[in-house]
C-alpha positions in Angstrom: -16.0 -32.9 23.4 -15.8 -33.3 27.2 -18.4 -30.7 27.9 -16.2 -27.9 27.0 -17.9 -24.7 25.8 -16.8 -22.5 22.9 -15.5 -19.0 24.0 -18.3 -17.4 21.9 -20.9 -19.5 23.6 -19.9 -19.4 27.0 -22.7 -17.0 27.9 -25.5 -15.0 26.0 -23.7 -12.6 23.7 -24.5 -10.4 20.8 -22.4 -9.4 17.7 -22.2 -7.3 14.6 -21.7 -8.5 11.1 -19.2 -6.2 9.2 -16.8 -7.4 6.7 -13.3 -5.6 6.6 -13.9 -4.4 2.9 -16.5 -1.9 4.4 -13.9 -0.2 6.7 -11.0 2.2 6.0 -7.7 0.8 7.4 -9.5 -2.1 8.8 -6.5 -3.9 10.3 -5.3 -0.7 12.1 -7.0 2.6 13.2 -10.4 1.6 11.5 -10.6 -1.8 13.0 -9.8 -0.5 16.4 -12.2 2.3 16.3 -14.9 -0.3 15.5 -14.0 -2.5 18.2 -14.1 0.4 20.6 -17.7 1.1 19.4 -18.8 -2.7 19.8 -17.4 -2.7 23.3 -19.3 0.6 24.3 -22.6 -0.7 22.6 -22.3 -4.0 24.5 -21.5 -6.1 21.5 -18.8 -8.8 22.3 -18.6 -10.5 18.8 -17.4 -9.2 15.6 -18.1 -11.3 12.5 -16.8 -10.9 9.1 -16.4 -12.8 5.9 -13.3 -14.8 4.5 -10.1 -12.7 4.6 -8.3 -14.0 1.4 -7.2 -11.9 -1.3 -10.0 -11.5 -4.0 -10.2 -11.5 -7.8 -11.8 -9.1 -10.2 -15.3 -9.6 -8.8 -14.1 -8.9 -5.2 -16.1 -11.8 -3.7 -14.6 -13.1 -0.5 -15.9 -16.4 -1.3 -13.9 -16.7 -4.5 -10.4 -15.9 -3.2 -6.8 -16.5 -4.8 -5.7 -18.2 -1.5 -7.3 -19.5 1.8 -4.0 -19.0 3.6 -3.0 -15.6 2.4 -4.5 -12.3 3.7 -6.1 -9.5 1.6 -3.6 -6.7 1.8 -6.2 -4.1 0.9 -7.2 -4.2 4.7 -3.8 -3.2 5.8 -3.4 0.2 7.6 -0.7 1.8 5.4 0.3 4.2 8.2 1.3 1.3 10.7 3.6 -1.1 8.7 6.2 -3.0 10.7 9.6 -3.5 9.5 10.3 -6.6 7.4 13.6 -7.2 9.1 14.9 -9.0 12.2 13.5 -12.0 14.1 9.7 -11.4 13.7 10.0 -11.4 9.9 12.2 -14.5 10.0 10.0 -16.3 12.3 7.0 -15.5 10.1 8.8 -16.9 6.9 9.5 -20.1 8.8 5.9 -20.4 10.3 4.3 -19.8 6.8 6.7 -21.9 4.7 3.8 -24.5 3.9 1.9 -22.0 1.8 3.8 -18.6 1.4 6.3 -19.4 -1.3 3.6 -21.1 -3.3 1.3 -18.2 -3.1 4.0 -15.7 -4.0 5.0 -17.7 -7.1 1.3 -18.0 -8.0 0.8 -14.3 -8.0 3.9 -13.5 -9.9 3.2 -16.2 -12.6 -0.4 -14.9 -12.9 1.0 -11.4 -13.5 3.5 -12.7 -15.9 0.7 -14.3 -17.9 -1.7 -11.5 -18.1 -4.0 -12.9 -15.4 -4.7 -16.0 -17.2 -5.8 -18.9 -15.1 -3.0 -21.3 -14.0 -4.2 -24.2 -16.3 -3.5 -22.0 -19.4 0.1 -21.2 -18.4 3.0 -22.9 -20.2 3.1 -26.5 -19.2 6.4 -25.9 -17.3 4.7 -23.6 -15.0 1.2 -25.2 -15.0 2.9 -28.5 -13.9 5.1 -26.8 -11.4 8.5 -28.2 -13.1 11.2 -27.6 -10.5 13.7 -26.1 -13.0 11.0 -23.6 -14.1 10.2 -22.6 -10.6 14.0 -22.2 -9.6 14.3 -19.9 -12.7 11.2 -17.9 -11.5 12.8 -17.3 -8.0 16.1 -16.1 -9.7 14.6 -13.7 -12.2 11.7 -12.4 -10.1 13.3 -12.2 -6.6 12.4 -8.7 -5.9 8.6 -9.2 -6.7 8.5 -12.3 -4.7 10.0 -10.5 -1.7 7.5 -7.9 -2.0 4.6 -10.3 -1.8 6.3 -12.0 1.3 6.6 -8.6 3.0 3.1 -7.8 2.4 1.8 -11.0 3.9 4.1 -10.4 6.9 2.5 -6.9 7.4 -1.1 -8.4 7.0 -0.2 -11.1 9.6 1.4 -8.6 12.1 -1.4 -6.2 11.8 -4.0 -8.9 12.3 -2.6 -10.2 15.3 -2.3 -6.9 16.9 -5.9 -6.3 16.1 -6.9 -9.6 17.6 -5.1 -8.8 20.7 -6.7 -5.5 20.8 -10.2 -7.0 20.4 -9.6 -9.4 23.1 -8.5 -6.8 25.5 -11.9 -5.0 24.9 -13.8 -8.3 25.4 -14.4 -8.7 21.8 -14.2 -12.1 20.1 -13.7 -12.8 16.4 -16.1 -15.0 14.4 -14.5 -15.8 11.1 -15.6 -17.6 7.8 -14.3 -20.5 5.9 -15.8 -21.2 2.3 -16.6 -24.9 1.8 -14.8 -24.9 -1.7 -11.9 -23.1 -3.2 -11.7 -21.0 -6.3 -10.5 -23.0 -9.4 -7.8 -20.3 -10.1 -6.2 -20.3 -6.7 -2.8 -21.1 -5.3 -4.2 -23.8 -3.4 -5.6 -25.7 -6.4 -2.4 -25.1 -8.4 -0.2 -26.4 -5.6 -2.3 -29.1 -4.3 -3.9 -30.7 -7.6 -4.0 -34.2 -6.3 -6.5 -33.1 -3.7 -9.2 -32.1 -6.5 -11.0 -34.0 -9.2 -8.8 -32.7 -12.1 -7.7 -34.1 -15.4 -4.0 -34.1 -16.6 -4.3 -30.5 -17.9 -5.7 -29.3 -14.7 -9.2 -28.9 -15.6 -12.1 -30.2 -13.4 -13.7 -33.3 -14.2 -16.7 -32.3 -12.0 -17.8 -29.0 -10.4 -19.7 -27.7 -7.5 -23.2 -26.3 -7.3 -26.7 -26.9 -5.9 -29.6 -28.7 -7.7 -32.9 -26.9 -8.9 -35.2 -25.6 -6.3 -38.1 -23.2 -5.7 -35.8 -20.3 -6.4 -34.0 -21.6 -9.7 -35.3 -24.1 -12.1 -31.7 -24.7 -13.4 -30.1 -24.9 -9.9 -26.8 -23.0 -9.5 -23.6 -24.0 -11.2 -20.8 -22.5 -8.9 -18.0 -24.0 -11.0 -15.4 -24.8 -8.1 -13.5 -28.1 -8.6 -14.6 -31.1 -6.3 -12.4 -32.5 -3.8 -11.1 -35.9 -4.2 -12.5 -37.1 -0.9 -11.0 -40.7 -1.2 -7.6 -39.3 -1.5 -8.2 -36.7 1.3 -9.5 -39.5 3.6 -6.3 -41.5 3.0 -3.9 -38.9 4.1 -6.0 -37.9 7.1 -7.6 -34.7 5.7 -4.3 -32.8 5.8 -5.4 -30.2 3.4 -8.5 -29.4 5.2 -6.8 -29.5 8.6 -4.3 -27.0 7.3 -7.0 -24.5 6.1 -8.7 -24.7 9.4 -5.6 -24.3 11.4 -4.6 -21.2 9.4 -7.9 -19.4 10.1 -8.0 -20.4 13.6 -4.6 -18.5 14.1 -6.8 -15.6 13.3 -10.2 -16.0 14.8 -12.0 -17.6 17.7 -14.8 -19.3 16.0 -15.3 -20.2 12.3 -18.4 -20.4 10.5 -18.4 -23.2 7.8 -20.1 -22.0 4.7 -22.3 -24.5 2.9 -22.1 -27.0 5.7 -24.5 -29.3 4.1 -21.8 -30.4 1.7 -20.2 -32.1 4.6 -23.0 -34.7 4.4 -23.4 -34.8 0.6 -22.4 -32.5 -2.2 -24.1 -31.9 -5.7 -21.6 -32.9 -8.3 -22.1 -31.6 -11.7 -20.2 -33.1 -14.8 -17.8 -30.6 -16.3 -19.1 -28.6 -19.4 -22.8 -29.0 -18.3 -24.8 -25.9 -19.2 -26.3 -25.8 -15.8 -26.8 -27.7 -12.6 -29.8 -29.8 -13.4 -27.5 -32.7 -14.6 -25.6 -33.1 -11.3 -26.2 -35.8 -8.7 -25.7 -36.0 -4.9 -22.5 -37.7 -3.8 -21.8 -38.7 -0.3 -19.0 -36.8 1.7 -16.9 -38.3 4.4 -18.0 -35.4 6.6 -18.1 -37.4 9.9 -14.6 -38.6 9.4 -13.4 -35.2 8.6 -14.9 -33.6 11.7 -13.8 -36.5 13.8 -10.1 -36.0 12.5 -10.5 -32.0 13.4 -12.1 -32.8 16.7 -9.1 -35.2 17.6 -6.7 -32.3 16.6 -8.5 -29.4 18.4 -10.6 -31.2 21.2 -13.4 -28.7 20.8 -14.7 -27.9 17.3 -14.9 -24.1 16.9 -17.2 -24.0 14.2 -20.7 -22.6 13.5 -22.6 -24.6 10.8 -24.2 -22.5 8.0 -27.1 -24.9 7.7 -29.3 -22.8 5.6 -31.2 -23.9 2.4 -32.0 -27.5 1.5 -31.3 -29.2 4.7 -32.0 -32.9 4.9 -32.2 -35.0 8.2 -28.7 -36.5 7.6 -27.2 -32.8 7.6 -29.0 -32.1 10.8 -27.8 -35.3 12.3 -24.3 -34.5 11.4 -24.5 -31.0 13.1 -26.0 -32.5 16.2 -23.5 -35.3 16.4 -20.7 -32.8 16.7 -22.9 -30.3 18.8 -22.3 -27.4 16.3 -24.5 -24.4 16.5 -26.6 -23.8 13.4 -28.1 -20.6 12.1 -31.4 -19.0 12.0 -32.3 -16.0 10.0 -35.4 -13.9 10.9 -36.0 -12.7 7.4 -36.7 -16.3 6.4 -39.4 -16.9 9.2 -42.4 -15.2 7.7 -44.0 -17.6 5.2 -47.1 -18.1 7.4 -46.1 -21.4 9.1 -46.2 -20.9 12.8 -43.6 -23.8 13.0 -41.1 -22.1 10.7 -37.7 -22.7 12.5 -36.6 -19.1 11.8 -39.2 -17.6 14.0 -38.0 -16.6 17.4 -40.3 -18.9 19.4 -38.9 -21.9 17.6 -35.3 -21.1 18.1 -32.8 -23.3 20.3 -30.0 -22.2 22.4 -27.3 -23.9 20.3 -27.6 -21.4 17.6 -26.9 -18.1 16.1 -29.8 -15.8 15.2 -29.3 -13.1 12.5 -31.7 -10.6 11.3 -30.2 -11.1 7.8 -26.9 -12.4 6.4 -24.4 -10.9 4.0 -26.6 -12.5 1.2 -29.8 -10.8 2.3 -31.1 -7.4 1.5 -31.0 -5.2 4.6 -33.9 -5.4 6.8 -35.3 -2.2 5.7 -35.0 -3.1 2.0 -36.4 -6.6 2.7 -39.5 -5.2 4.4 -40.2 -2.8 1.6 -39.9 -5.6 -1.0 -42.5 -7.7 0.6 -46.1 -8.0 -0.5 -48.7 -6.3 1.8 -49.9 -9.7 3.3 -46.5 -10.7 4.4 -45.8 -7.1 5.8 -48.9 -7.4 8.0 -47.7 -10.8 9.2 -44.3 -9.3 10.1 -45.9 -6.4 11.8 -48.4 -8.6 13.7 -45.7 -11.0 14.9 -43.3 -8.1 16.0 -46.1 -5.8 17.2 -44.5 -3.2 15.2 -45.3 -1.0 12.1 -43.2 -0.3 9.1 -41.5 2.6 10.7 -39.7 0.5 13.3 -39.1 -2.8 11.6 -35.3 -2.9 11.6 -35.3 -2.1 15.3 -38.0 -4.4 16.0 -36.2 -7.3 14.2 -33.1 -6.6 16.2 -35.0 -6.5 19.4 -36.5 -9.9 18.4 -33.1 -11.4 17.6 -31.7 -10.0 21.0 -34.6 -11.5 22.9 -34.3 -14.9 21.3 -33.1 -17.9 23.5 -30.4 -18.3 20.8 -26.9 -18.1 22.6 -25.6 -15.5 20.0 -27.6 -12.8 18.2 -25.7 -11.1 15.3 -26.9 -8.0 13.3 -25.5 -6.8 10.1 -24.2 -3.2 10.7 -26.5 -1.9 7.8 -29.5 -2.9 10.1 -28.1 -1.2 13.1 -27.9 1.9 11.0 -31.5 1.3 9.5 -30.3 1.5 6.0 -32.3 0.6 2.9 -31.6 -1.5 -0.1 -28.9 0.7 -1.3 -26.5 -0.5 1.4 -27.0 -4.2 0.5 -23.7 -6.0 0.4 -24.3 -9.0 -2.1 -27.1 -10.3 -4.1 -26.5 -14.1 -4.8 -26.6 -15.1 -8.5 -25.3 -11.6 -9.7 -21.8 -10.6 -10.4 -21.9 -6.9 -10.5 -22.4 -4.3 -7.8 -21.6 -6.5 -5.1 -19.1 -6.3 -2.1 -18.6 -2.5 -2.5 -20.5 -1.0 0.3 -18.6 1.0 2.6 -19.6 2.2 6.3 -20.4 6.0 6.0 -18.0 8.1 7.8 -19.0 9.1 11.4 -21.9 6.6 11.2 -21.1 4.9 14.6 -22.3 7.6 16.9 -22.4 7.5 20.8 -26.2 7.8 20.7 -26.5 4.5 18.6 -24.1 3.0 21.1 -26.1 3.8 24.2 -29.3 2.6 22.5 -27.9 -0.9 21.8 -25.9 -1.0 25.2 -29.4 -0.7 26.9 -30.9 -3.4 24.5 -28.1 -5.7 25.2 -28.4 -5.3 29.0 -32.1 -5.7 28.8 -31.7 -9.1 27.2 -28.7 -10.2 29.2 -26.3 -10.1 26.2 -23.7 -7.6 27.5 
């Protein structure tokens, strides 16, 4: 890697985790106001979740396309004209995915939202005559979808430029797997382990552990890694290129699957019947490194991490993650405790899958609460602030705090509870929550710990 340093890790920095779904007019006035507040408060990184269009459950980790943008984030008051050279250039630059995505959405609507493998065979199998007829008969709807994606792309690039002008870098997120009912699986069936009808032969998940005796059955189709390796990982390289046109650094969700993935036979009632299968992650990362020179990734290395996973992360010098909420099990060598941190890492008070720090502390048994209080030299009244201070004081190059913790909100502000399908992804930032007083407080904290 030639000793080059990622733009987010060139010095000690701090950032805020806030997904765009929590903001009004996120790609316009809402996003700019948030960036202004970040800069005033001494934060120089904005982290968010995947940006694709979501399904009914609204999960950003189960999107209808990795390449398309979620048009709910558009600022409707600032729509560029879908005419002239910028629009034509967008259509040309997006040719590899845009037409397939637009056709996918139109066909989904025509078939009542049924997944693509339940469509008539001519559409399921992408017969050229059927697709040509679709383009003739639904030209207006296809044009509308193209235009919406142009607006998303235009507003996004304007927002990114605005962030850079204020000294704020963008940390995005790429899910390891793609949703089964997505434009990518429909378009690139050969890249996945599917049968002739488009159904998965095996699906993704994780094995049983301390938290779940049945494991977790996610249901994503598994990649056909042998085919991917033969074509030089073109599918993954395109995914990464698309996101890096939007952000400065990418978090790779479920990084451990780059070493080995849990494969569950299709139709299994739970994940217990799965097995570990090797993944050519080293070959994939090497291919990406040859294209990008510096790998702009953060490895989500949480959960069941084996020595081979850690060796892969170290081989490519990728920063890992540390989460303070995971540190207080009584083991003084717990890697999530601040005194065990390493420079090449990102420390969080909690992630989008955790409760807020206030809610987390309130849910602990009294013995663990005393352990937290003793370590932080703080009592319950100041726990969110004490955790944030510990994160900022850490030797980790980047400290990231969910906005809910900066605002000291309780469990009612939790964004997601893993393993549940209702009540998630709906939290919105309260109006006028980002006051000058809070900005001044954290500007002082960031200066104190050399993060501003």
